[in-house]
C-alpha positions in Angstrom: 75.1 101.2 64.2 77.7 98.6 64.6 79.1 97.4 67.9 82.0 94.9 68.2 81.3 92.3 70.9 84.5 90.2 71.6 84.3 86.4 71.4 85.2 86.3 75.1 81.8 87.9 76.0 79.9 85.2 74.1 81.9 82.6 76.0 81.1 84.1 79.4 77.6 84.1 78.5 77.6 80.5 77.2 79.4 79.3 80.3 76.9 81.0 82.6 74.0 79.4 80.8 75.7 76.0 80.6 76.3 76.0 84.3 72.5 76.1 84.9 71.9 73.0 82.6 74.1 70.4 84.2 74.8 67.9 81.4 71.8 69.0 79.3 72.7 70.6 76.0 70.2 71.7 73.5 70.3 70.7 69.7 67.5 72.8 68.5 66.8 76.6 69.3 63.4 78.1 68.9 62.9 81.7 68.8 59.2 82.7 69.7 57.8 85.7 67.9 55.3 88.2 69.2 52.4 86.4 70.9 54.0 83.1 70.3 55.9 82.7 73.6 53.5 79.9 74.6 55.4 77.6 72.2 57.4 76.9 75.2 54.4 75.4 76.9 54.6 72.5 74.4 57.7 71.2 76.1 57.3 67.6 77.5 59.9 68.2 80.1 61.3 71.5 81.2 64.9 71.3 82.4 65.6 75.0 83.3 64.4 78.5 83.0 67.0 81.3 82.8 66.0 84.9 82.8 67.6 87.3 80.3 68.3 89.7 83.1 70.6 87.2 84.8 72.8 86.1 81.6 75.9 88.2 81.1 75.7 90.1 77.7 72.0 89.6 77.3 69.9 92.8 77.0 66.3 93.2 78.0 63.2 92.5 75.8 60.8 95.5 76.2 58.0 94.4 73.8 54.5 93.1 75.1 54.2 89.5 74.4 57.9 88.7 75.0 58.5 87.0 78.4 62.2 87.5 78.4 63.7 84.1 79.3 65.2 80.9 77.9 63.3 77.8 78.6 65.2 74.4 78.1 63.6 71.1 77.8 62.4 68.3 75.5 60.1 68.4 72.6 59.1 65.6 70.3 62.2 63.6 71.6 64.6 66.4 70.9 66.6 68.7 73.3 65.5 72.2 72.7 65.8 75.8 74.0 63.0 78.1 73.6 63.8 81.9 73.5 60.7 83.5 74.9 61.0 87.0 73.6 63.5 88.4 71.1 65.5 91.7 70.8 64.8 94.1 68.1 66.8 96.9 66.6 63.9 99.3 67.0 64.2 98.8 70.9 67.3 100.8 70.5 69.8 97.8 70.3 72.5 97.3 67.7 72.1 94.4 65.4 75.0 92.7 67.3 73.1 93.0 70.6 69.8 91.8 68.9 71.5 88.7 67.6 73.8 88.0 70.6 71.6 85.1 71.9 71.9 83.2 68.6 75.7 82.9 69.0 75.3 81.9 72.6 72.9 79.1 71.5 75.5 77.9 69.0 78.1 77.7 71.8 76.0 75.6 74.1 75.2 73.1 71.2 72.4 74.4 69.1 72.8 73.3 65.4 69.3 73.9 64.1 67.4 77.2 64.7 63.7 77.6 64.2 62.7 81.3 64.0 59.1 82.4 64.2 57.6 85.8 63.8 54.3 87.9 63.4 54.3 89.6 60.0 52.1 91.8 58.0 50.8 90.1 54.6 51.8 92.0 51.5 50.8 89.2 49.2 47.0 89.7 48.5 46.6 85.9 48.6 47.5 85.7 52.2 44.9 85.9 55.0 45.2 86.6 58.8 46.0 83.3 60.4 48.0 81.8 57.5 51.6 80.7 58.1 54.4 81.3 55.7 57.6 79.4 55.3 60.5 81.9 54.5 62.3 80.9 51.4 64.3 84.1 51.0 64.4 87.6 52.4 64.7 91.3 51.4 66.8 93.1 53.9 66.8 96.8 53.1 68.4 97.7 56.4 71.1 95.0 55.8 71.7 96.4 52.2 72.0 100.0 53.8 74.5 98.9 56.5 72.6 97.4 59.4 74.1 93.9 58.9 74.9 91.8 62.0 78.2 90.8 60.6 79.5 94.3 60.1 82.7 94.9 62.1 85.8 92.7 62.8 84.9 89.0 61.9 84.9 86.6 64.7 86.6 83.5 63.1 85.5 81.3 65.9 82.0 81.6 64.5 82.4 81.7 60.8 84.1 83.1 57.6 84.4 86.8 56.7 82.1 86.6 53.5 79.4 83.9 54.1 77.0 83.0 51.4 73.3 83.3 52.3 71.9 81.9 49.0 70.6 78.9 51.0 70.1 80.6 54.3 66.7 79.1 54.9 67.7 75.4 54.7 65.8 73.6 51.9 65.9 70.4 53.9 64.1 71.9 56.7 61.4 73.5 54.6 60.8 70.1 53.0 60.3 68.7 56.4 57.8 71.5 57.2 55.9 71.0 53.9 55.5 67.3 54.6 54.5 67.9 58.1 51.7 70.2 56.7 50.6 68.1 53.8 50.3 64.9 55.9 48.3 66.6 58.6 44.7 66.5 57.7 43.5 67.7 61.0 45.3 71.1 60.5 44.4 71.4 56.8 40.8 70.5 57.0 39.5 70.8 60.4 41.6 73.8 61.6 41.7 75.5 58.1 45.4 76.0 58.6 46.9 77.3 55.4 50.7 77.1 54.7 52.5 79.2 52.0 56.1 79.8 51.1 57.3 83.4 50.4 59.8 86.2 50.7 60.1 88.2 54.0 61.1 91.8 54.0 63.0 93.0 57.1 62.0 96.5 58.0 63.6 98.3 61.0 60.4 99.4 62.7 58.9 100.2 65.1 56.4 102.1 62.6 54.2 99.8 60.6 55.2 100.5 57.0 53.8 103.3 54.9 51.5 102.7 51.8 54.3 103.8 49.5 56.8 101.5 51.3 54.6 98.5 51.0 54.0 99.2 47.4 57.8 99.3 46.8 58.4 96.1 48.8 55.6 94.4 46.7 57.4 95.5 43.5 60.7 94.2 44.8 59.1 90.8 45.4 58.3 90.7 49.1 55.3 88.7 50.3 55.6 89.7 54.0 56.9 92.5 56.1 58.3 92.3 59.6 60.7 93.7 62.1 62.9 90.8 63.1 64.1 87.4 62.0 66.6 88.4 59.3 69.4 89.5 61.6 69.1 86.3 63.8 68.9 84.0 60.6 72.1 85.7 59.2 74.1 85.1 62.3 72.9 81.6 62.6 74.1 80.9 59.1 77.4 82.5 59.9 77.7 80.0 62.7 77.0 77.0 60.5 73.4 76.5 61.7 70.6 75.1 59.7 67.7 77.7 59.7 64.0 77.3 59.3 61.9 80.5 59.6 58.2 81.0 59.5 55.8 83.9 59.8 52.3 84.0 61.2 50.2 86.6 59.1 48.7 88.7 61.9 47.5 91.6 59.7 47.0 92.5 56.1 49.0 95.5 54.8 47.4 98.4 53.6 49.0 99.5 50.4 46.2 101.0 48.3 47.1 104.4 46.9 44.9 107.1 48.4 42.8 109.3 46.1 44.3 112.6 45.0 43.3 115.1 47.6 42.8 117.9 44.9 40.5 115.7 43.0 38.6 114.6 46.0 37.9 118.2 47.2 37.1 119.1 43.6 34.4 116.4 43.4 33.1 117.4 46.8 32.7 121.1 45.7 31.0 119.8 42.6 28.4 117.9 44.7 29.9 114.5 43.7 32.0 113.3 46.6 34.1 110.2 46.1 33.1 107.1 47.9 35.1 106.7 51.0 36.7 103.3 51.6 37.0 102.1 55.2 40.5 100.8 55.9 41.8 98.7 58.9 45.3 99.9 59.9 47.6 97.4 61.7 48.1 97.7 65.5 50.0 95.6 68.1 46.9 94.4 69.9 45.7 92.9 66.6 49.0 91.2 66.1 48.7 89.6 69.7 45.2 88.6 69.2 45.8 86.8 65.8 48.8 85.1 67.3 46.7 83.8 70.3 44.0 82.5 68.0 46.4 80.5 65.9 48.9 79.4 68.7 47.5 75.9 69.3 47.8 75.1 65.6 51.4 76.4 65.4 52.3 74.5 68.5 51.1 71.3 66.7 52.7 72.1 63.5 56.1 73.0 65.1 56.0 69.9 67.2 55.7 67.7 64.1 58.5 69.4 62.4 60.8 69.1 65.4 60.2 65.4 65.6 61.5 64.9 62.1 64.5 67.2 62.2 
């Protein structure tokens, strides 16, 4: 469902936030995904904290692990704003509401957006705790009509038909790759593994079915998640550079189940099929995996920010 939000509403929100900051203006925005809100704890100096509930135009984050506030400060010598908790369409928000903060960030000075998320690993080579740089995305909701740019174009932000072929800025991915490859502590001591892959945006809040995951794999997806793509598209529309990364917090279950009729026939014949135990994803697992890897992601993000 599309909802037109006039430019004046974004301006009012940006003016409210700017008034809380004095002369401070962030240059880099960080969206903290599920369980990763503690990224804001890495700030070397906190300038201001602004609750979502107080900002005109902002909605409320309802997901566990999302604090619901903007934290402004300095990280690795750069002026940053951390969005502790994002908005998802599955919470009942339109894509315009879910991406509202990105345009507000743009209006208060942000030119580079770093987006993090927790995602399920479709690629069999990924393990829980791995981090994946997003090189491209598969947006089935976007293709089907849930695109954040649907509706009257707001020319103050960007053009009517933006290209997103280079949405995930190659320059920033190169900086991230170098930060990883030159950090022996993360790679060797912490067993931190970095990949690059394709992220599939799924609406949620259900974790994907087996058949859906097999379809996504066939279409070239390495990861599945319920966020990031709308924010990244809006950031690109505003002219921002975008770096997005996923923490693999669970391995997707896409194995085809045995045919029920064949299984019952085998049982009746006294030759029951071997039952395979499977671990289905759940949100507590996501938060636990994020908590275990958070210190390493903090170190990684800080080294990236310092070189942007």
